[in-house]
C-alpha positions in Angstrom: 29.1 -12.1 52.8 29.5 -13.4 56.4 31.7 -10.5 57.2 29.2 -8.0 56.0 26.3 -9.7 57.8 28.4 -9.8 61.0 29.3 -6.1 60.6 25.6 -5.1 60.1 24.5 -7.2 63.1 27.3 -5.8 65.2 26.4 -2.2 64.2 22.7 -2.7 65.1 23.5 -4.6 68.3 26.1 -2.2 69.5 24.1 0.9 68.6 22.2 0.2 71.8 25.3 0.1 73.9 25.0 2.4 76.9 27.5 5.2 77.2 29.5 4.6 74.1 30.1 7.2 71.4 29.7 6.3 67.8 33.5 6.4 67.4 33.9 3.9 70.2 31.3 1.6 68.8 32.8 1.6 65.3 36.3 1.1 66.7 35.1 -1.9 68.8 33.3 -3.5 65.8 36.3 -3.0 63.6 38.7 -4.4 66.2 36.6 -7.5 66.5 36.6 -7.9 62.7 40.3 -7.4 62.5 40.9 -9.9 65.3 39.0 -12.5 63.3 40.8 -11.6 60.1 44.3 -10.3 61.2 45.6 -10.8 57.6 43.5 -7.9 56.4 44.5 -4.3 56.6 41.7 -1.8 56.8 41.0 1.9 57.4 37.8 3.5 58.5 37.2 7.2 58.4 34.1 9.3 59.1 33.0 12.7 60.3 30.7 13.0 63.3 29.7 16.4 64.6 32.4 18.1 62.5 35.1 16.0 64.1 37.2 13.6 61.9 37.8 10.1 63.0 40.4 7.6 61.6 40.8 4.0 62.7 43.4 1.9 61.1 44.1 -1.8 61.6 46.7 -4.3 60.3 49.4 -4.0 57.7 49.5 -2.8 54.0 50.0 -6.4 52.8 50.5 -9.9 54.0 54.2 -9.7 53.3 54.7 -6.3 54.8 55.1 -5.1 58.4 54.2 -1.5 57.5 51.0 -0.5 59.3 48.1 1.1 57.4 47.4 4.8 58.3 45.3 7.7 57.1 47.5 8.1 54.0 47.4 4.5 52.9 46.1 4.2 49.3 43.8 1.2 48.6 43.1 0.0 45.1 39.3 0.1 44.7 39.0 -1.4 41.2 35.4 -1.5 39.9 34.0 0.4 42.9 34.8 3.6 41.0 31.8 2.9 38.7 29.5 2.8 41.7 30.8 6.1 43.1 30.6 7.8 39.6 27.0 6.6 39.1 26.0 7.8 42.5 27.5 11.2 41.9 25.8 11.5 38.6 22.4 10.6 40.1 23.0 13.1 42.9 23.9 15.8 40.4 20.8 15.1 38.4 18.6 15.2 41.5 20.1 18.6 42.4 19.4 19.9 38.9 23.1 20.3 38.0 22.9 18.0 35.0 20.5 16.0 32.9 21.5 12.4 32.1 19.8 12.7 28.7 22.3 15.5 27.6 25.5 14.8 25.6 28.7 14.7 27.7 30.2 17.4 25.4 27.8 19.9 27.0 29.7 19.6 30.3 33.2 19.4 29.0 35.5 22.4 28.0 35.7 23.1 24.3 39.4 22.3 24.2 38.7 18.9 25.7 36.5 17.8 22.8 
């Protein structure tokens, strides 16, 4: 929780930094977090004005010297439920599905 609070504070505080792009601000925040927790590997990716940005810090595990990169696969565990729920709600809001319908209505016949 401290890490998240620190990150939010840093984002708000650094958003007022003069002359820094969003990419530079995000990179500086992540660099600070990684310097405080060097045992963690992390990757940050985002798109800003149609340009892709990737920032990678640390190694893939505590026992490895392999650095994380854009192709590193992270286990996300229970977070998939959050992503799935978010996508379902977005699809409903866009009129692409109704959460009251049966799932069979959206699956191919040979799947059922």
